[in-house]
N, CA, C and O atoms as a Maestro MAE file, in Angstrom:
{
 s_m_m2io_version
 :::
 2.0.0
}

f_m_ct {
 s_m_title
 :::
 protein
 m_atom[284] {
  # First column is atom index #
  i_m_mmod_type
  r_m_x_coord
  r_m_y_coord
  r_m_z_coord
  i_m_residue_number
  s_m_chain_name
  s_m_pdb_residue_name
  s_m_pdb_atom_name
  i_m_atomic_number
  :::
  1 25 74.483 57.481 7.467 1 A "MET " " N  " 7
  2 3 73.686 57.348 8.628 1 A "MET " " CA " 6
  3 2 72.321 56.840 8.073 1 A "MET " " C  " 6
  4 15 71.748 57.424 7.153 1 A "MET " " O  " 8
  5 25 71.821 55.706 8.690 2 A "ILE " " N  " 7
  6 3 70.443 55.064 8.255 2 A "ILE " " CA " 6
  7 2 69.413 55.643 9.439 2 A "ILE " " C  " 6
  8 15 69.633 55.646 10.650 2 A "ILE " " O  " 8
  9 25 68.343 56.086 8.809 3 A "THR " " N  " 7
  10 3 67.279 56.463 9.689 3 A "THR " " CA " 6
  11 2 65.956 55.814 9.093 3 A "THR " " C  " 6
  12 15 65.743 55.574 7.905 3 A "THR " " O  " 8
  13 25 65.123 55.585 10.160 4 A "THR " " N  " 7
  14 3 63.719 54.927 9.787 4 A "THR " " CA " 6
  15 2 62.776 55.638 10.364 4 A "THR " " C  " 6
  16 15 63.064 56.313 11.352 4 A "THR " " O  " 8
  17 25 61.454 55.618 9.846 5 A "SER " " N  " 7
  18 3 60.448 56.277 10.582 5 A "SER " " CA " 6
  19 2 59.100 55.678 9.905 5 A "SER " " C  " 6
  20 15 59.040 55.116 8.812 5 A "SER " " O  " 8
  21 25 58.052 55.923 10.788 6 A "TYR " " N  " 7
  22 3 56.794 55.443 10.411 6 A "TYR " " CA " 6
  23 2 55.693 56.584 10.623 6 A "TYR " " C  " 6
  24 15 55.499 57.058 11.742 6 A "TYR " " O  " 8
  25 25 54.976 57.007 9.484 7 A "ASP " " N  " 7
  26 3 53.957 57.982 9.612 7 A "ASP " " CA " 6
  27 2 52.663 57.335 9.687 7 A "ASP " " C  " 6
  28 15 52.213 56.684 8.744 7 A "ASP " " O  " 8
  29 25 51.970 57.520 10.934 8 A "LEU " " N  " 7
  30 3 50.600 57.056 11.217 8 A "LEU " " CA " 6
  31 2 49.631 57.535 10.094 8 A "LEU " " C  " 6
  32 15 48.904 56.749 9.486 8 A "LEU " " O  " 8
  33 25 49.672 58.993 9.839 9 A "ASP " " N  " 7
  34 3 48.643 59.355 8.945 9 A "ASP " " CA " 6
  35 2 48.809 58.836 7.554 9 A "ASP " " C  " 6
  36 15 47.789 58.549 6.926 9 A "ASP " " O  " 8
  37 25 49.899 58.696 7.044 10 A "ALA " " N  " 7
  38 3 50.105 58.113 5.721 10 A "ALA " " CA " 6
  39 2 50.285 56.527 5.571 10 A "ALA " " C  " 6
  40 15 50.241 55.860 4.537 10 A "ALA " " O  " 8
  41 25 50.523 56.065 7.028 11 A "ASP " " N  " 7
  42 3 50.567 54.544 7.028 11 A "ASP " " CA " 6
  43 2 51.805 54.229 6.161 11 A "ASP " " C  " 6
  44 15 51.787 53.309 5.343 11 A "ASP " " O  " 8
  45 25 52.840 54.987 6.353 12 A "ALA " " N  " 7
  46 3 54.097 54.840 5.464 12 A "ALA " " CA " 6
  47 2 55.463 54.613 6.288 12 A "ALA " " C  " 6
  48 15 55.786 55.392 7.184 12 A "ALA " " O  " 8
  49 25 56.191 53.572 5.954 13 A "PHE " " N  " 7
  50 3 57.449 53.315 6.549 13 A "PHE " " CA " 6
  51 2 58.496 53.867 5.616 13 A "PHE " " C  " 6
  52 15 58.350 53.762 4.399 13 A "PHE " " O  " 8
  53 25 59.449 54.398 6.101 14 A "SER " " N  " 7
  54 3 60.549 54.967 5.455 14 A "SER " " CA " 6
  55 2 61.850 54.498 5.818 14 A "SER " " C  " 6
  56 15 61.975 54.414 7.040 14 A "SER " " O  " 8
  57 25 62.883 54.159 5.146 15 A "LEU " " N  " 7
  58 3 64.256 53.874 5.371 15 A "LEU " " CA " 6
  59 2 65.053 54.700 4.653 15 A "LEU " " C  " 6
  60 15 64.980 54.665 3.425 15 A "LEU " " O  " 8
  61 25 65.932 55.566 5.295 16 A "TRP " " N  " 7
  62 3 66.634 56.631 4.706 16 A "TRP " " CA " 6
  63 2 68.168 56.174 4.775 16 A "TRP " " C  " 6
  64 15 68.717 56.085 5.873 16 A "TRP " " O  " 8
  65 25 68.797 55.908 3.682 17 A "LEU " " N  " 7
  66 3 70.172 55.422 3.733 17 A "LEU " " CA " 6
  67 2 71.181 56.547 3.618 17 A "LEU " " C  " 6
  68 15 72.326 56.300 3.999 17 A "LEU " " O  " 8
  69 25 70.914 57.705 3.159 18 A "ALA " " N  " 7
  70 3 71.771 58.772 2.750 18 A "ALA " " CA " 6
  71 2 72.009 59.604 4.102 18 A "ALA " " C  " 6
  72 15 71.271 59.468 5.078 18 A "ALA " " O  " 8
  73 25 73.176 60.534 4.070 19 A "PRO " " N  " 7
  74 3 73.445 61.380 5.195 19 A "PRO " " CA " 6
  75 2 72.174 62.598 5.031 19 A "PRO " " C  " 6
  76 15 71.569 62.927 4.011 19 A "PRO " " O  " 8
  77 25 72.046 63.071 6.329 20 A "PRO " " N  " 7
  78 3 70.971 64.230 6.360 20 A "PRO " " CA " 6
  79 2 71.322 65.309 5.208 20 A "PRO " " C  " 6
  80 15 72.476 65.601 4.896 20 A "PRO " " O  " 8
  81 25 70.318 65.785 4.700 21 A "GLY " " N  " 7
  82 3 70.330 66.767 3.719 21 A "GLY " " CA " 6
  83 2 70.412 66.294 2.214 21 A "GLY " " C  " 6
  84 15 70.217 67.033 1.249 21 A "GLY " " O  " 8
  85 25 70.722 64.982 2.159 22 A "ALA " " N  " 7
  86 3 70.814 64.365 0.689 22 A "ALA " " CA " 6
  87 2 69.434 64.606 0.035 22 A "ALA " " C  " 6
  88 15 68.401 64.522 0.700 22 A "ALA " " O  " 8
  89 25 69.437 64.911 -1.296 23 A "VAL " " N  " 7
  90 3 68.284 65.037 -1.947 23 A "VAL " " CA " 6
  91 2 67.925 64.093 -3.040 23 A "VAL " " C  " 6
  92 15 68.806 63.860 -3.868 23 A "VAL " " O  " 8
  93 25 66.833 63.546 -3.165 24 A "SER " " N  " 7
  94 3 66.559 62.661 -4.007 24 A "SER " " CA " 6
  95 2 66.199 63.362 -5.514 24 A "SER " " C  " 6
  96 15 65.381 64.267 -5.681 24 A "SER " " O  " 8
  97 25 66.964 62.756 -6.493 25 A "ALA " " N  " 7
  98 3 66.790 63.334 -7.885 25 A "ALA " " CA " 6
  99 2 65.763 62.528 -8.650 25 A "ALA " " C  " 6
  100 15 65.348 63.036 -9.692 25 A "ALA " " O  " 8
  101 25 65.297 61.362 -8.292 26 A "ARG " " N  " 7
  102 3 64.524 60.427 -9.007 26 A "ARG " " CA " 6
  103 2 63.809 59.452 -8.014 26 A "ARG " " C  " 6
  104 15 64.463 58.891 -7.135 26 A "ARG " " O  " 8
  105 25 62.567 59.268 -8.144 27 A "THR " " N  " 7
  106 3 61.845 58.261 -7.394 27 A "THR " " CA " 6
  107 2 61.196 57.315 -8.292 27 A "THR " " C  " 6
  108 15 60.450 57.739 -9.175 27 A "THR " " O  " 8
  109 25 61.426 56.005 -8.135 28 A "GLU " " N  " 7
  110 3 60.874 54.844 -8.902 28 A "GLU " " CA " 6
  111 2 60.003 53.930 -8.151 28 A "GLU " " C  " 6
  112 15 60.412 53.364 -7.137 28 A "GLU " " O  " 8
  113 25 58.764 53.757 -8.635 29 A "GLU " " N  " 7
  114 3 57.875 52.799 -7.966 29 A "GLU " " CA " 6
  115 2 58.254 51.457 -8.462 29 A "GLU " " C  " 6
  116 15 57.989 51.177 -9.631 29 A "GLU " " O  " 8
  117 25 58.942 50.459 -7.572 30 A "VAL " " N  " 7
  118 3 59.383 49.191 -8.107 30 A "VAL " " CA " 6
  119 2 58.379 48.042 -7.894 30 A "VAL " " C  " 6
  120 15 58.534 46.928 -8.395 30 A "VAL " " O  " 8
  121 25 57.270 48.415 -7.062 31 A "ALA " " N  " 7
  122 3 56.242 47.404 -6.816 31 A "ALA " " CA " 6
  123 2 55.066 48.354 -6.216 31 A "ALA " " C  " 6
  124 15 55.343 49.445 -5.716 31 A "ALA " " O  " 8
  125 25 53.885 47.920 -6.289 32 A "PRO " " N  " 7
  126 3 52.853 48.776 -5.876 32 A "PRO " " CA " 6
  127 2 53.035 49.190 -4.480 32 A "PRO " " C  " 6
  128 15 53.108 48.348 -3.585 32 A "PRO " " O  " 8
  129 25 53.124 50.660 -4.219 33 A "GLY " " N  " 7
  130 3 53.310 51.148 -2.970 33 A "GLY " " CA " 6
  131 2 54.775 50.956 -2.406 33 A "GLY " " C  " 6
  132 15 54.976 51.202 -1.217 33 A "GLY " " O  " 8
  133 25 55.726 50.557 -3.159 34 A "VAL " " N  " 7
  134 3 57.103 50.484 -2.794 34 A "VAL " " CA " 6
  135 2 58.055 51.371 -3.657 34 A "VAL " " C  " 6
  136 15 58.409 50.995 -4.775 34 A "VAL " " O  " 8
  137 25 58.448 52.517 -3.135 35 A "MET " " N  " 7
  138 3 59.234 53.533 -3.866 35 A "MET " " CA " 6
  139 2 60.667 53.593 -3.364 35 A "MET " " C  " 6
  140 15 60.985 53.550 -2.175 35 A "MET " " O  " 8
  141 25 61.573 53.705 -4.488 36 A "LEU " " N  " 7
  142 3 62.850 53.889 -4.176 36 A "LEU " " CA " 6
  143 2 63.418 55.164 -4.617 36 A "LEU " " C  " 6
  144 15 63.155 55.583 -5.744 36 A "LEU " " O  " 8
  145 25 64.257 55.885 -3.730 37 A "ASP " " N  " 7
  146 3 64.694 57.177 -4.050 37 A "ASP " " CA " 6
  147 2 66.109 57.086 -4.591 37 A "ASP " " C  " 6
  148 15 66.857 56.278 -4.043 37 A "ASP " " O  " 8
  149 25 66.566 57.811 -5.594 38 A "PHE " " N  " 7
  150 3 67.924 57.783 -6.018 38 A "PHE " " CA " 6
  151 2 68.683 59.134 -6.245 38 A "PHE " " C  " 6
  152 15 68.041 60.073 -6.714 38 A "PHE " " O  " 8
  153 25 69.835 59.274 -5.983 39 A "ASP " " N  " 7
  154 3 70.527 60.539 -6.277 39 A "ASP " " CA " 6
  155 2 70.968 60.743 -7.717 39 A "ASP " " C  " 6
  156 15 70.703 59.845 -8.515 39 A "ASP " " O  " 8
  157 25 71.568 61.752 -8.106 40 A "GLU " " N  " 7
  158 3 72.003 62.225 -9.452 40 A "GLU " " CA " 6
  159 2 72.816 61.018 -10.173 40 A "GLU " " C  " 6
  160 15 72.653 60.762 -11.366 40 A "GLU " " O  " 8
  161 25 73.690 60.317 -9.348 41 A "ALA " " N  " 7
  162 3 74.480 59.364 -9.902 41 A "ALA " " CA " 6
  163 2 73.759 57.878 -9.955 41 A "ALA " " C  " 6
  164 15 74.286 56.858 -10.399 41 A "ALA " " O  " 8
  165 25 72.493 57.987 -9.425 42 A "GLY " " N  " 7
  166 3 71.795 56.464 -9.569 42 A "GLY " " CA " 6
  167 2 72.035 55.741 -8.188 42 A "GLY " " C  " 6
  168 15 71.597 54.593 -8.118 42 A "GLY " " O  " 8
  169 25 72.626 56.224 -7.157 43 A "GLU " " N  " 7
  170 3 72.822 55.492 -5.944 43 A "GLU " " CA " 6
  171 2 71.572 55.590 -5.154 43 A "GLU " " C  " 6
  172 15 70.976 56.661 -5.031 43 A "GLU " " O  " 8
  173 25 71.134 54.385 -4.570 44 A "LEU " " N  " 7
  174 3 69.921 54.290 -3.756 44 A "LEU " " CA " 6
  175 2 70.175 55.205 -2.401 44 A "LEU " " C  " 6
  176 15 71.165 55.056 -1.685 44 A "LEU " " O  " 8
  177 25 69.155 56.154 -2.166 45 A "LEU " " N  " 7
  178 3 69.224 56.977 -0.934 45 A "LEU " " CA " 6
  179 2 68.187 56.422 -0.050 45 A "LEU " " C  " 6
  180 15 68.445 56.412 1.154 45 A "LEU " " O  " 8
  181 25 66.997 55.933 -0.469 46 A "GLY " " N  " 7
  182 3 65.958 55.381 0.463 46 A "GLY " " CA " 6
  183 2 64.843 54.623 -0.093 46 A "GLY " " C  " 6
  184 15 64.634 54.483 -1.298 46 A "GLY " " O  " 8
  185 25 64.150 54.150 0.840 47 A "ILE " " N  " 7
  186 3 63.018 53.210 0.485 47 A "ILE " " CA " 6
  187 2 61.785 53.594 1.281 47 A "ILE " " C  " 6
  188 15 61.861 53.823 2.488 47 A "ILE " " O  " 8
  189 25 60.573 53.669 0.558 48 A "GLU " " N  " 7
  190 3 59.478 53.974 1.279 48 A "GLU " " CA " 6
  191 2 58.323 52.908 0.893 48 A "GLU " " C  " 6
  192 15 58.044 52.635 -0.275 48 A "GLU " " O  " 8
  193 25 57.709 52.362 1.978 49 A "VAL " " N  " 7
  194 3 56.616 51.413 1.754 49 A "VAL " " CA " 6
  195 2 55.320 52.080 2.320 49 A "VAL " " C  " 6
  196 15 55.217 52.552 3.453 49 A "VAL " " O  " 8
  197 25 54.366 52.048 1.381 50 A "LEU " " N  " 7
  198 3 52.914 52.719 1.531 50 A "LEU " " CA " 6
  199 2 52.097 51.426 2.189 50 A "LEU " " C  " 6
  200 15 52.465 50.256 2.087 50 A "LEU " " O  " 8
  201 25 51.003 51.856 2.831 51 A "SER " " N  " 7
  202 3 49.915 51.036 3.172 51 A "SER " " CA " 6
  203 2 50.583 49.663 4.082 51 A "SER " " C  " 6
  204 15 50.383 48.472 3.841 51 A "SER " " O  " 8
  205 25 51.298 50.165 5.018 52 A "VAL " " N  " 7
  206 3 51.954 49.147 5.921 52 A "VAL " " CA " 6
  207 2 51.120 48.204 6.452 52 A "VAL " " C  " 6
  208 15 51.311 46.994 6.332 52 A "VAL " " O  " 8
  209 25 50.068 48.776 7.121 53 A "ARG " " N  " 7
  210 3 49.057 47.937 7.728 53 A "ARG " " CA " 6
  211 2 48.403 46.875 6.732 53 A "ARG " " C  " 6
  212 15 48.302 45.684 7.026 53 A "ARG " " O  " 8
  213 25 47.984 47.403 5.565 54 A "ALA " " N  " 7
  214 3 47.335 46.569 4.671 54 A "ALA " " CA " 6
  215 2 48.175 45.347 4.298 54 A "ALA " " C  " 6
  216 15 47.660 44.327 3.843 54 A "ALA " " O  " 8
  217 25 49.607 45.499 4.527 55 A "ARG " " N  " 7
  218 3 50.349 44.462 3.992 55 A "ARG " " CA " 6
  219 2 50.661 43.527 5.245 55 A "ARG " " C  " 6
  220 15 51.696 42.864 5.178 55 A "ARG " " O  " 8
  221 25 49.877 43.412 6.361 56 A "GLY " " N  " 7
  222 3 49.847 42.663 7.242 56 A "GLY " " CA " 6
  223 2 50.905 42.961 8.289 56 A "GLY " " C  " 6
  224 15 51.075 42.087 9.139 56 A "GLY " " O  " 8
  225 25 51.646 44.068 8.359 57 A "MET " " N  " 7
  226 3 52.706 44.350 9.310 57 A "MET " " CA " 6
  227 2 51.973 44.889 10.552 57 A "MET " " C  " 6
  228 15 50.901 45.468 10.379 57 A "MET " " O  " 8
  229 25 52.372 44.770 11.538 58 A "SER " " N  " 7
  230 3 51.808 45.257 12.852 58 A "SER " " CA " 6
  231 2 52.635 46.568 13.050 58 A "SER " " C  " 6
  232 15 53.860 46.474 13.132 58 A "SER " " O  " 8
  233 25 52.033 47.771 13.131 59 A "VAL " " N  " 7
  234 3 52.646 48.887 13.331 59 A "VAL " " CA " 6
  235 2 53.589 48.852 14.723 59 A "VAL " " C  " 6
  236 15 54.754 49.250 14.740 59 A "VAL " " O  " 8
  237 25 52.954 48.363 15.764 60 A "ALA " " N  " 7
  238 3 53.588 48.202 17.128 60 A "ALA " " CA " 6
  239 2 54.873 47.467 16.947 60 A "ALA " " C  " 6
  240 15 55.754 47.673 17.782 60 A "ALA " " O  " 8
  241 25 55.102 46.623 15.949 61 A "SER " " N  " 7
  242 3 56.206 45.867 15.874 61 A "SER " " CA " 6
  243 2 57.349 46.353 15.143 61 A "SER " " C  " 6
  244 15 58.404 45.725 15.052 61 A "SER " " O  " 8
  245 25 57.096 47.647 14.544 62 A "LEU " " N  " 7
  246 3 58.279 48.301 13.773 62 A "LEU " " CA " 6
  247 2 59.134 48.980 14.792 62 A "LEU " " C  " 6
  248 15 58.685 49.705 15.680 62 A "LEU " " O  " 8
  249 25 60.323 48.715 14.618 63 A "PRO " " N  " 7
  250 3 61.341 49.229 15.488 63 A "PRO " " CA " 6
  251 2 61.838 50.607 15.073 63 A "PRO " " C  " 6
  252 15 63.040 50.815 14.912 63 A "PRO " " O  " 8
  253 25 60.918 51.543 14.900 64 A "VAL " " N  " 7
  254 3 61.115 52.831 14.390 64 A "VAL " " CA " 6
  255 2 60.455 54.041 15.150 64 A "VAL " " C  " 6
  256 15 59.466 53.888 15.867 64 A "VAL " " O  " 8
  257 25 61.023 55.165 14.959 65 A "PRO " " N  " 7
  258 3 60.145 56.332 15.669 65 A "PRO " " CA " 6
  259 2 58.872 56.333 14.928 65 A "PRO " " C  " 6
  260 15 58.951 56.143 13.714 65 A "PRO " " O  " 8
  261 25 57.633 56.527 15.493 66 A "VAL " " N  " 7
  262 3 56.320 56.712 14.961 66 A "VAL " " CA " 6
  263 2 56.035 58.130 15.103 66 A "VAL " " C  " 6
  264 15 56.158 58.706 16.184 66 A "VAL " " O  " 8
  265 25 55.637 58.734 13.983 67 A "ARG " " N  " 7
  266 3 55.034 60.125 14.116 67 A "ARG " " CA " 6
  267 2 53.649 60.105 14.451 67 A "ARG " " C  " 6
  268 15 52.925 59.516 13.647 67 A "ARG " " O  " 8
  269 25 53.140 60.593 15.413 68 A "PRO " " N  " 7
  270 3 51.738 60.555 15.725 68 A "PRO " " CA " 6
  271 2 50.866 61.154 14.644 68 A "PRO " " C  " 6
  272 15 51.182 61.961 13.769 68 A "PRO " " O  " 8
  273 25 49.679 60.576 14.897 69 A "ALA " " N  " 7
  274 3 48.532 61.128 13.903 69 A "ALA " " CA " 6
  275 2 48.274 62.432 14.163 69 A "ALA " " C  " 6
  276 15 48.331 62.759 15.349 69 A "ALA " " O  " 8
  277 25 47.946 63.443 13.183 70 A "ALA " " N  " 7
  278 3 47.385 64.629 13.226 70 A "ALA " " CA " 6
  279 2 46.236 64.743 14.069 70 A "ALA " " C  " 6
  280 15 45.417 63.830 13.959 70 A "ALA " " O  " 8
  281 25 45.990 65.647 14.880 71 A "GLU " " N  " 7
  282 3 44.847 65.795 15.578 71 A "GLU " " CA " 6
  283 2 43.699 66.698 14.980 71 A "GLU " " C  " 6
  284 15 42.646 66.849 15.599 71 A "GLU " " O  " 8
  :::
 }
 m_bond[283] {
  # First column is bond index #
  i_m_from
  i_m_to
  i_m_order
  :::
  1 1 2 1
  2 2 3 1
  3 3 4 2
  4 3 5 1
  5 5 6 1
  6 6 7 1
  7 7 8 2
  8 7 9 1
  9 9 10 1
  10 10 11 1
  11 11 12 2
  12 11 13 1
  13 13 14 1
  14 14 15 1
  15 15 16 2
  16 15 17 1
  17 17 18 1
  18 18 19 1
  19 19 20 2
  20 19 21 1
  21 21 22 1
  22 22 23 1
  23 23 24 2
  24 23 25 1
  25 25 26 1
  26 26 27 1
  27 27 28 2
  28 27 29 1
  29 29 30 1
  30 30 31 1
  31 31 32 2
  32 31 33 1
  33 33 34 1
  34 34 35 1
  35 35 36 2
  36 35 37 1
  37 37 38 1
  38 38 39 1
  39 39 40 2
  40 39 41 1
  41 41 42 1
  42 42 43 1
  43 43 44 2
  44 43 45 1
  45 45 46 1
  46 46 47 1
  47 47 48 2
  48 47 49 1
  49 49 50 1
  50 50 51 1
  51 51 52 2
  52 51 53 1
  53 53 54 1
  54 54 55 1
  55 55 56 2
  56 55 57 1
  57 57 58 1
  58 58 59 1
  59 59 60 2
  60 59 61 1
  61 61 62 1
  62 62 63 1
  63 63 64 2
  64 63 65 1
  65 65 66 1
  66 66 67 1
  67 67 68 2
  68 67 69 1
  69 69 70 1
  70 70 71 1
  71 71 72 2
  72 71 73 1
  73 73 74 1
  74 74 75 1
  75 75 76 2
  76 75 77 1
  77 77 78 1
  78 78 79 1
  79 79 80 2
  80 79 81 1
  81 81 82 1
  82 82 83 1
  83 83 84 2
  84 83 85 1
  85 85 86 1
  86 86 87 1
  87 87 88 2
  88 87 89 1
  89 89 90 1
  90 90 91 1
  91 91 92 2
  92 91 93 1
  93 93 94 1
  94 94 95 1
  95 95 96 2
  96 95 97 1
  97 97 98 1
  98 98 99 1
  99 99 100 2
  100 99 101 1
  101 101 102 1
  102 102 103 1
  103 103 104 2
  104 103 105 1
  105 105 106 1
  106 106 107 1
  107 107 108 2
  108 107 109 1
  109 109 110 1
  110 110 111 1
  111 111 112 2
  112 111 113 1
  113 113 114 1
  114 114 115 1
  115 115 116 2
  116 115 117 1
  117 117 118 1
  118 118 119 1
  119 119 120 2
  120 119 121 1
  121 121 122 1
  122 122 123 1
  123 123 124 2
  124 123 125 1
  125 125 126 1
  126 126 127 1
  127 127 128 2
  128 127 129 1
  129 129 130 1
  130 130 131 1
  131 131 132 2
  132 131 133 1
  133 133 134 1
  134 134 135 1
  135 135 136 2
  136 135 137 1
  137 137 138 1
  138 138 139 1
  139 139 140 2
  140 139 141 1
  141 141 142 1
  142 142 143 1
  143 143 144 2
  144 143 145 1
  145 145 146 1
  146 146 147 1
  147 147 148 2
  148 147 149 1
  149 149 150 1
  150 150 151 1
  151 151 152 2
  152 151 153 1
  153 153 154 1
  154 154 155 1
  155 155 156 2
  156 155 157 1
  157 157 158 1
  158 158 159 1
  159 159 160 2
  160 159 161 1
  161 161 162 1
  162 162 163 1
  163 163 164 2
  164 163 165 1
  165 165 166 1
  166 166 167 1
  167 167 168 2
  168 167 169 1
  169 169 170 1
  170 170 171 1
  171 171 172 2
  172 171 173 1
  173 173 174 1
  174 174 175 1
  175 175 176 2
  176 175 177 1
  177 177 178 1
  178 178 179 1
  179 179 180 2
  180 179 181 1
  181 181 182 1
  182 182 183 1
  183 183 184 2
  184 183 185 1
  185 185 186 1
  186 186 187 1
  187 187 188 2
  188 187 189 1
  189 189 190 1
  190 190 191 1
  191 191 192 2
  192 191 193 1
  193 193 194 1
  194 194 195 1
  195 195 196 2
  196 195 197 1
  197 197 198 1
  198 198 199 1
  199 199 200 2
  200 199 201 1
  201 201 202 1
  202 202 203 1
  203 203 204 2
  204 203 205 1
  205 205 206 1
  206 206 207 1
  207 207 208 2
  208 207 209 1
  209 209 210 1
  210 210 211 1
  211 211 212 2
  212 211 213 1
  213 213 214 1
  214 214 215 1
  215 215 216 2
  216 215 217 1
  217 217 218 1
  218 218 219 1
  219 219 220 2
  220 219 221 1
  221 221 222 1
  222 222 223 1
  223 223 224 2
  224 223 225 1
  225 225 226 1
  226 226 227 1
  227 227 228 2
  228 227 229 1
  229 229 230 1
  230 230 231 1
  231 231 232 2
  232 231 233 1
  233 233 234 1
  234 234 235 1
  235 235 236 2
  236 235 237 1
  237 237 238 1
  238 238 239 1
  239 239 240 2
  240 239 241 1
  241 241 242 1
  242 242 243 1
  243 243 244 2
  244 243 245 1
  245 245 246 1
  246 246 247 1
  247 247 248 2
  248 247 249 1
  249 249 250 1
  250 250 251 1
  251 251 252 2
  252 251 253 1
  253 253 254 1
  254 254 255 1
  255 255 256 2
  256 255 257 1
  257 257 258 1
  258 258 259 1
  259 259 260 2
  260 259 261 1
  261 261 262 1
  262 262 263 1
  263 263 264 2
  264 263 265 1
  265 265 266 1
  266 266 267 1
  267 267 268 2
  268 267 269 1
  269 269 270 1
  270 270 271 1
  271 271 272 2
  272 271 273 1
  273 273 274 1
  274 274 275 1
  275 275 276 2
  276 275 277 1
  277 277 278 1
  278 278 279 1
  279 279 280 2
  280 279 281 1
  281 281 282 1
  282 282 283 1
  283 283 284 2
  :::
 }
}
């Protein structure tokens, strides 16, 4: 099951490719602010992109659930 989310506080977009409950065994930063999560077998579980707005992406255009900023 693929899930996506955007966190306003962290300005981070997340794409999770694994089933719910899967746990990352290793995270690798492949480019500045772009992280890949892998399981024990080295299979890709998810992708996280930090500083989304600084990359020129419009938050309003993201087709994902947006977690509101903390008050």
